[in-house]
Chimera marker file (.cmm) of the C-alpha trace (Angstrom):
<marker_set name="trace">
<marker id="1" x="-2.267" y="7.932" z="27.316" r="1" g="1" b="0" radius="0.5"/>
<marker id="2" x="-4.067" y="6.738" z="30.429" r="1" g="1" b="0" radius="0.5"/>
<marker id="3" x="-7.401" y="6.255" z="28.641" r="1" g="1" b="0" radius="0.5"/>
<marker id="4" x="-6.454" y="5.109" z="25.130" r="1" g="1" b="0" radius="0.5"/>
<marker id="5" x="-3.663" y="3.731" z="23.004" r="1" g="1" b="0" radius="0.5"/>
<marker id="6" x="-2.249" y="4.620" z="19.594" r="1" g="1" b="0" radius="0.5"/>
<marker id="7" x="-0.120" y="2.369" z="17.433" r="1" g="1" b="0" radius="0.5"/>
<marker id="8" x="1.113" y="1.665" z="13.963" r="1" g="1" b="0" radius="0.5"/>
<marker id="9" x="0.885" y="-1.884" z="12.700" r="1" g="1" b="0" radius="0.5"/>
<marker id="10" x="2.934" y="-2.849" z="9.680" r="1" g="1" b="0" radius="0.5"/>
<marker id="11" x="1.800" y="-5.992" z="7.908" r="1" g="1" b="0" radius="0.5"/>
<marker id="12" x="4.576" y="-7.364" z="5.707" r="1" g="1" b="0" radius="0.5"/>
<marker id="13" x="4.283" y="-9.755" z="2.805" r="1" g="1" b="0" radius="0.5"/>
<marker id="14" x="0.505" y="-9.783" z="2.973" r="1" g="1" b="0" radius="0.5"/>
<marker id="15" x="-0.882" y="-11.363" z="-0.157" r="1" g="1" b="0" radius="0.5"/>
<marker id="16" x="-4.378" y="-12.441" z="0.825" r="1" g="1" b="0" radius="0.5"/>
<marker id="17" x="-6.141" y="-14.776" z="-1.530" r="1" g="1" b="0" radius="0.5"/>
<marker id="18" x="-9.899" y="-15.023" z="-1.248" r="1" g="1" b="0" radius="0.5"/>
<marker id="19" x="-11.537" y="-17.648" z="-3.376" r="1" g="1" b="0" radius="0.5"/>
<marker id="20" x="-15.176" y="-18.571" z="-3.650" r="1" g="1" b="0" radius="0.5"/>
<marker id="21" x="-15.939" y="-22.137" z="-4.622" r="1" g="1" b="0" radius="0.5"/>
<marker id="22" x="-18.948" y="-22.900" z="-6.745" r="1" g="1" b="0" radius="0.5"/>
<marker id="23" x="-21.663" y="-24.501" z="-4.685" r="1" g="1" b="0" radius="0.5"/>
<marker id="24" x="-21.746" y="-27.857" z="-6.413" r="1" g="1" b="0" radius="0.5"/>
<marker id="25" x="-24.849" y="-29.989" z="-6.165" r="1" g="1" b="0" radius="0.5"/>
<marker id="26" x="-22.973" y="-32.749" z="-4.309" r="1" g="1" b="0" radius="0.5"/>
<marker id="27" x="-22.364" y="-30.499" z="-1.301" r="1" g="1" b="0" radius="0.5"/>
<marker id="28" x="-24.950" y="-30.631" z="1.438" r="1" g="1" b="0" radius="0.5"/>
<marker id="29" x="-26.274" y="-27.511" z="3.168" r="1" g="1" b="0" radius="0.5"/>
<marker id="30" x="-23.922" y="-27.936" z="6.158" r="1" g="1" b="0" radius="0.5"/>
<marker id="31" x="-20.861" y="-28.103" z="3.897" r="1" g="1" b="0" radius="0.5"/>
<marker id="32" x="-21.987" y="-24.992" z="2.004" r="1" g="1" b="0" radius="0.5"/>
<marker id="33" x="-22.664" y="-23.145" z="5.274" r="1" g="1" b="0" radius="0.5"/>
<marker id="34" x="-19.309" y="-24.176" z="6.773" r="1" g="1" b="0" radius="0.5"/>
<marker id="35" x="-17.445" y="-23.100" z="3.629" r="1" g="1" b="0" radius="0.5"/>
<marker id="36" x="-19.250" y="-19.748" z="3.575" r="1" g="1" b="0" radius="0.5"/>
<marker id="37" x="-18.417" y="-19.112" z="7.246" r="1" g="1" b="0" radius="0.5"/>
<marker id="38" x="-14.775" y="-20.005" z="6.567" r="1" g="1" b="0" radius="0.5"/>
<marker id="39" x="-14.699" y="-17.622" z="3.590" r="1" g="1" b="0" radius="0.5"/>
<marker id="40" x="-15.952" y="-14.652" z="5.641" r="1" g="1" b="0" radius="0.5"/>
<marker id="41" x="-13.998" y="-15.361" z="8.851" r="1" g="1" b="0" radius="0.5"/>
<marker id="42" x="-10.984" y="-13.163" z="9.708" r="1" g="1" b="0" radius="0.5"/>
<marker id="43" x="-7.841" y="-14.498" z="8.063" r="1" g="1" b="0" radius="0.5"/>
<marker id="44" x="-4.533" y="-15.097" z="9.899" r="1" g="1" b="0" radius="0.5"/>
<marker id="45" x="-2.378" y="-11.983" z="9.740" r="1" g="1" b="0" radius="0.5"/>
<marker id="46" x="-5.351" y="-9.674" z="9.144" r="1" g="1" b="0" radius="0.5"/>
<marker id="47" x="-5.729" y="-6.523" z="11.197" r="1" g="1" b="0" radius="0.5"/>
<marker id="48" x="-8.762" y="-7.946" z="13.006" r="1" g="1" b="0" radius="0.5"/>
<marker id="49" x="-6.872" y="-11.071" z="14.096" r="1" g="1" b="0" radius="0.5"/>
<marker id="50" x="-3.807" y="-9.058" z="15.147" r="1" g="1" b="0" radius="0.5"/>
<marker id="51" x="-5.914" y="-6.689" z="17.263" r="1" g="1" b="0" radius="0.5"/>
<marker id="52" x="-7.954" y="-9.532" z="18.788" r="1" g="1" b="0" radius="0.5"/>
<marker id="53" x="-4.724" y="-11.234" z="19.893" r="1" g="1" b="0" radius="0.5"/>
<marker id="54" x="-3.251" y="-7.984" z="21.247" r="1" g="1" b="0" radius="0.5"/>
<marker id="55" x="-6.411" y="-7.052" z="23.136" r="1" g="1" b="0" radius="0.5"/>
<marker id="56" x="-6.696" y="-10.554" z="24.601" r="1" g="1" b="0" radius="0.5"/>
<marker id="57" x="-3.141" y="-10.508" z="25.927" r="1" g="1" b="0" radius="0.5"/>
<marker id="58" x="-3.472" y="-6.978" z="27.328" r="1" g="1" b="0" radius="0.5"/>
<marker id="59" x="-6.829" y="-7.765" z="28.953" r="1" g="1" b="0" radius="0.5"/>
<marker id="60" x="-5.431" y="-10.844" z="30.708" r="1" g="1" b="0" radius="0.5"/>
<marker id="61" x="-2.490" y="-8.834" z="32.069" r="1" g="1" b="0" radius="0.5"/>
<marker id="62" x="-4.410" y="-5.676" z="33.061" r="1" g="1" b="0" radius="0.5"/>
<marker id="63" x="-7.301" y="-7.486" z="34.752" r="1" g="1" b="0" radius="0.5"/>
<marker id="64" x="-4.773" y="-8.828" z="37.236" r="1" g="1" b="0" radius="0.5"/>
<marker id="65" x="-4.412" y="-5.226" z="38.465" r="1" g="1" b="0" radius="0.5"/>
<marker id="66" x="-7.797" y="-3.725" z="37.548" r="1" g="1" b="0" radius="0.5"/>
<marker id="67" x="-10.830" y="-6.005" z="37.387" r="1" g="1" b="0" radius="0.5"/>
<marker id="68" x="-12.978" y="-3.208" z="35.902" r="1" g="1" b="0" radius="0.5"/>
<marker id="69" x="-10.795" y="-2.820" z="32.787" r="1" g="1" b="0" radius="0.5"/>
<marker id="70" x="-12.570" y="-2.969" z="29.443" r="1" g="1" b="0" radius="0.5"/>
<marker id="71" x="-12.084" y="-2.077" z="25.787" r="1" g="1" b="0" radius="0.5"/>
<marker id="72" x="-14.300" y="0.049" z="23.590" r="1" g="1" b="0" radius="0.5"/>
<marker id="73" x="-16.293" y="-1.974" z="21.073" r="1" g="1" b="0" radius="0.5"/>
<marker id="74" x="-14.580" y="-0.762" z="17.912" r="1" g="1" b="0" radius="0.5"/>
<marker id="75" x="-11.251" y="0.642" z="16.802" r="1" g="1" b="0" radius="0.5"/>
<marker id="76" x="-10.292" y="3.362" z="14.367" r="1" g="1" b="0" radius="0.5"/>
<marker id="77" x="-7.992" y="2.299" z="11.597" r="1" g="1" b="0" radius="0.5"/>
<marker id="78" x="-6.347" y="4.187" z="8.791" r="1" g="1" b="0" radius="0.5"/>
<marker id="79" x="-4.137" y="2.964" z="5.975" r="1" g="1" b="0" radius="0.5"/>
<marker id="80" x="-0.889" y="4.942" z="5.810" r="1" g="1" b="0" radius="0.5"/>
<marker id="81" x="-0.185" y="5.438" z="2.128" r="1" g="1" b="0" radius="0.5"/>
<marker id="82" x="3.156" y="7.264" z="2.021" r="1" g="1" b="0" radius="0.5"/>
<marker id="83" x="6.215" y="8.340" z="4.012" r="1" g="1" b="0" radius="0.5"/>
<marker id="84" x="4.920" y="11.875" z="4.652" r="1" g="1" b="0" radius="0.5"/>
<marker id="85" x="1.700" y="10.544" z="6.165" r="1" g="1" b="0" radius="0.5"/>
<marker id="86" x="3.671" y="7.999" z="8.207" r="1" g="1" b="0" radius="0.5"/>
<marker id="87" x="5.897" y="10.725" z="9.691" r="1" g="1" b="0" radius="0.5"/>
<marker id="88" x="2.879" y="12.921" z="10.483" r="1" g="1" b="0" radius="0.5"/>
<marker id="89" x="1.058" y="10.100" z="12.299" r="1" g="1" b="0" radius="0.5"/>
<marker id="90" x="4.217" y="8.949" z="14.087" r="1" g="1" b="0" radius="0.5"/>
<marker id="91" x="4.811" y="12.524" z="15.305" r="1" g="1" b="0" radius="0.5"/>
<marker id="92" x="1.200" y="12.752" z="16.523" r="1" g="1" b="0" radius="0.5"/>
<marker id="93" x="1.536" y="9.507" z="18.483" r="1" g="1" b="0" radius="0.5"/>
<marker id="94" x="4.846" y="10.530" z="20.054" r="1" g="1" b="0" radius="0.5"/>
<marker id="95" x="3.534" y="13.957" z="21.101" r="1" g="1" b="0" radius="0.5"/>
<marker id="96" x="0.017" y="12.908" z="22.126" r="1" g="1" b="0" radius="0.5"/>
<marker id="97" x="0.844" y="12.271" z="25.831" r="1" g="1" b="0" radius="0.5"/>
<marker id="98" x="1.939" y="15.912" z="26.172" r="1" g="1" b="0" radius="0.5"/>
<marker id="99" x="-1.683" y="16.881" z="25.520" r="1" g="1" b="0" radius="0.5"/>
<marker id="100" x="-3.162" y="14.703" z="28.297" r="1" g="1" b="0" radius="0.5"/>
<marker id="101" x="-3.837" y="17.625" z="30.656" r="1" g="1" b="0" radius="0.5"/>
<marker id="102" x="-5.960" y="19.262" z="27.964" r="1" g="1" b="0" radius="0.5"/>
<marker id="103" x="-8.006" y="16.097" z="27.318" r="1" g="1" b="0" radius="0.5"/>
<marker id="104" x="-11.702" y="16.244" z="28.235" r="1" g="1" b="0" radius="0.5"/>
<marker id="105" x="-11.268" y="13.054" z="30.320" r="1" g="1" b="0" radius="0.5"/>
<marker id="106" x="-8.362" y="14.441" z="32.355" r="1" g="1" b="0" radius="0.5"/>
<marker id="107" x="-9.247" y="14.755" z="36.041" r="1" g="1" b="0" radius="0.5"/>
<link id1="1" id2="2" r="1" g="1" b="0" radius="0.2"/>
<link id1="2" id2="3" r="1" g="1" b="0" radius="0.2"/>
<link id1="3" id2="4" r="1" g="1" b="0" radius="0.2"/>
<link id1="4" id2="5" r="1" g="1" b="0" radius="0.2"/>
<link id1="5" id2="6" r="1" g="1" b="0" radius="0.2"/>
<link id1="6" id2="7" r="1" g="1" b="0" radius="0.2"/>
<link id1="7" id2="8" r="1" g="1" b="0" radius="0.2"/>
<link id1="8" id2="9" r="1" g="1" b="0" radius="0.2"/>
<link id1="9" id2="10" r="1" g="1" b="0" radius="0.2"/>
<link id1="10" id2="11" r="1" g="1" b="0" radius="0.2"/>
<link id1="11" id2="12" r="1" g="1" b="0" radius="0.2"/>
<link id1="12" id2="13" r="1" g="1" b="0" radius="0.2"/>
<link id1="13" id2="14" r="1" g="1" b="0" radius="0.2"/>
<link id1="14" id2="15" r="1" g="1" b="0" radius="0.2"/>
<link id1="15" id2="16" r="1" g="1" b="0" radius="0.2"/>
<link id1="16" id2="17" r="1" g="1" b="0" radius="0.2"/>
<link id1="17" id2="18" r="1" g="1" b="0" radius="0.2"/>
<link id1="18" id2="19" r="1" g="1" b="0" radius="0.2"/>
<link id1="19" id2="20" r="1" g="1" b="0" radius="0.2"/>
<link id1="20" id2="21" r="1" g="1" b="0" radius="0.2"/>
<link id1="21" id2="22" r="1" g="1" b="0" radius="0.2"/>
<link id1="22" id2="23" r="1" g="1" b="0" radius="0.2"/>
<link id1="23" id2="24" r="1" g="1" b="0" radius="0.2"/>
<link id1="24" id2="25" r="1" g="1" b="0" radius="0.2"/>
<link id1="25" id2="26" r="1" g="1" b="0" radius="0.2"/>
<link id1="26" id2="27" r="1" g="1" b="0" radius="0.2"/>
<link id1="27" id2="28" r="1" g="1" b="0" radius="0.2"/>
<link id1="28" id2="29" r="1" g="1" b="0" radius="0.2"/>
<link id1="29" id2="30" r="1" g="1" b="0" radius="0.2"/>
<link id1="30" id2="31" r="1" g="1" b="0" radius="0.2"/>
<link id1="31" id2="32" r="1" g="1" b="0" radius="0.2"/>
<link id1="32" id2="33" r="1" g="1" b="0" radius="0.2"/>
<link id1="33" id2="34" r="1" g="1" b="0" radius="0.2"/>
<link id1="34" id2="35" r="1" g="1" b="0" radius="0.2"/>
<link id1="35" id2="36" r="1" g="1" b="0" radius="0.2"/>
<link id1="36" id2="37" r="1" g="1" b="0" radius="0.2"/>
<link id1="37" id2="38" r="1" g="1" b="0" radius="0.2"/>
<link id1="38" id2="39" r="1" g="1" b="0" radius="0.2"/>
<link id1="39" id2="40" r="1" g="1" b="0" radius="0.2"/>
<link id1="40" id2="41" r="1" g="1" b="0" radius="0.2"/>
<link id1="41" id2="42" r="1" g="1" b="0" radius="0.2"/>
<link id1="42" id2="43" r="1" g="1" b="0" radius="0.2"/>
<link id1="43" id2="44" r="1" g="1" b="0" radius="0.2"/>
<link id1="44" id2="45" r="1" g="1" b="0" radius="0.2"/>
<link id1="45" id2="46" r="1" g="1" b="0" radius="0.2"/>
<link id1="46" id2="47" r="1" g="1" b="0" radius="0.2"/>
<link id1="47" id2="48" r="1" g="1" b="0" radius="0.2"/>
<link id1="48" id2="49" r="1" g="1" b="0" radius="0.2"/>
<link id1="49" id2="50" r="1" g="1" b="0" radius="0.2"/>
<link id1="50" id2="51" r="1" g="1" b="0" radius="0.2"/>
<link id1="51" id2="52" r="1" g="1" b="0" radius="0.2"/>
<link id1="52" id2="53" r="1" g="1" b="0" radius="0.2"/>
<link id1="53" id2="54" r="1" g="1" b="0" radius="0.2"/>
<link id1="54" id2="55" r="1" g="1" b="0" radius="0.2"/>
<link id1="55" id2="56" r="1" g="1" b="0" radius="0.2"/>
<link id1="56" id2="57" r="1" g="1" b="0" radius="0.2"/>
<link id1="57" id2="58" r="1" g="1" b="0" radius="0.2"/>
<link id1="58" id2="59" r="1" g="1" b="0" radius="0.2"/>
<link id1="59" id2="60" r="1" g="1" b="0" radius="0.2"/>
<link id1="60" id2="61" r="1" g="1" b="0" radius="0.2"/>
<link id1="61" id2="62" r="1" g="1" b="0" radius="0.2"/>
<link id1="62" id2="63" r="1" g="1" b="0" radius="0.2"/>
<link id1="63" id2="64" r="1" g="1" b="0" radius="0.2"/>
<link id1="64" id2="65" r="1" g="1" b="0" radius="0.2"/>
<link id1="65" id2="66" r="1" g="1" b="0" radius="0.2"/>
<link id1="66" id2="67" r="1" g="1" b="0" radius="0.2"/>
<link id1="67" id2="68" r="1" g="1" b="0" radius="0.2"/>
<link id1="68" id2="69" r="1" g="1" b="0" radius="0.2"/>
<link id1="69" id2="70" r="1" g="1" b="0" radius="0.2"/>
<link id1="70" id2="71" r="1" g="1" b="0" radius="0.2"/>
<link id1="71" id2="72" r="1" g="1" b="0" radius="0.2"/>
<link id1="72" id2="73" r="1" g="1" b="0" radius="0.2"/>
<link id1="73" id2="74" r="1" g="1" b="0" radius="0.2"/>
<link id1="74" id2="75" r="1" g="1" b="0" radius="0.2"/>
<link id1="75" id2="76" r="1" g="1" b="0" radius="0.2"/>
<link id1="76" id2="77" r="1" g="1" b="0" radius="0.2"/>
<link id1="77" id2="78" r="1" g="1" b="0" radius="0.2"/>
<link id1="78" id2="79" r="1" g="1" b="0" radius="0.2"/>
<link id1="79" id2="80" r="1" g="1" b="0" radius="0.2"/>
<link id1="80" id2="81" r="1" g="1" b="0" radius="0.2"/>
<link id1="81" id2="82" r="1" g="1" b="0" radius="0.2"/>
<link id1="82" id2="83" r="1" g="1" b="0" radius="0.2"/>
<link id1="83" id2="84" r="1" g="1" b="0" radius="0.2"/>
<link id1="84" id2="85" r="1" g="1" b="0" radius="0.2"/>
<link id1="85" id2="86" r="1" g="1" b="0" radius="0.2"/>
<link id1="86" id2="87" r="1" g="1" b="0" radius="0.2"/>
<link id1="87" id2="88" r="1" g="1" b="0" radius="0.2"/>
<link id1="88" id2="89" r="1" g="1" b="0" radius="0.2"/>
<link id1="89" id2="90" r="1" g="1" b="0" radius="0.2"/>
<link id1="90" id2="91" r="1" g="1" b="0" radius="0.2"/>
<link id1="91" id2="92" r="1" g="1" b="0" radius="0.2"/>
<link id1="92" id2="93" r="1" g="1" b="0" radius="0.2"/>
<link id1="93" id2="94" r="1" g="1" b="0" radius="0.2"/>
<link id1="94" id2="95" r="1" g="1" b="0" radius="0.2"/>
<link id1="95" id2="96" r="1" g="1" b="0" radius="0.2"/>
<link id1="96" id2="97" r="1" g="1" b="0" radius="0.2"/>
<link id1="97" id2="98" r="1" g="1" b="0" radius="0.2"/>
<link id1="98" id2="99" r="1" g="1" b="0" radius="0.2"/>
<link id1="99" id2="100" r="1" g="1" b="0" radius="0.2"/>
<link id1="100" id2="101" r="1" g="1" b="0" radius="0.2"/>
<link id1="101" id2="102" r="1" g="1" b="0" radius="0.2"/>
<link id1="102" id2="103" r="1" g="1" b="0" radius="0.2"/>
<link id1="103" id2="104" r="1" g="1" b="0" radius="0.2"/>
<link id1="104" id2="105" r="1" g="1" b="0" radius="0.2"/>
<link id1="105" id2="106" r="1" g="1" b="0" radius="0.2"/>
<link id1="106" id2="107" r="1" g="1" b="0" radius="0.2"/>
</marker_set>
C-alpha cells in the first residue's frame, strides 16, 4: 500500500529469560539504576528491536528519495495463534492492495 505496510514476523527459538536480581546492600544507587534500566530495555530478538531495526533501514533508504518521509508513532501487533488465523491474515495482506482505490486516503 502506498501509505502503510503489513507484514508477518516469525520469531523462532525465542526463549526469553527475565531475571530480577535482589538489590543487595553492597550495590550503590547507580549500579541499581543501571541494572533496572537493563532489565526493562528491549531485548535482542524482541519485536520492538526487530521493528526499530527495520524502520531505521527503511527510513535511511526512503529519505534519499523523499525527505518528508516519516513513520507513525506506534504499530499494531497481533499474535497469530493458529494456522487458520495465519491463513486469514496472510490472505488479507495479499489482497489489501486491491482495496487501495476504496481507501479514505486514496486521491
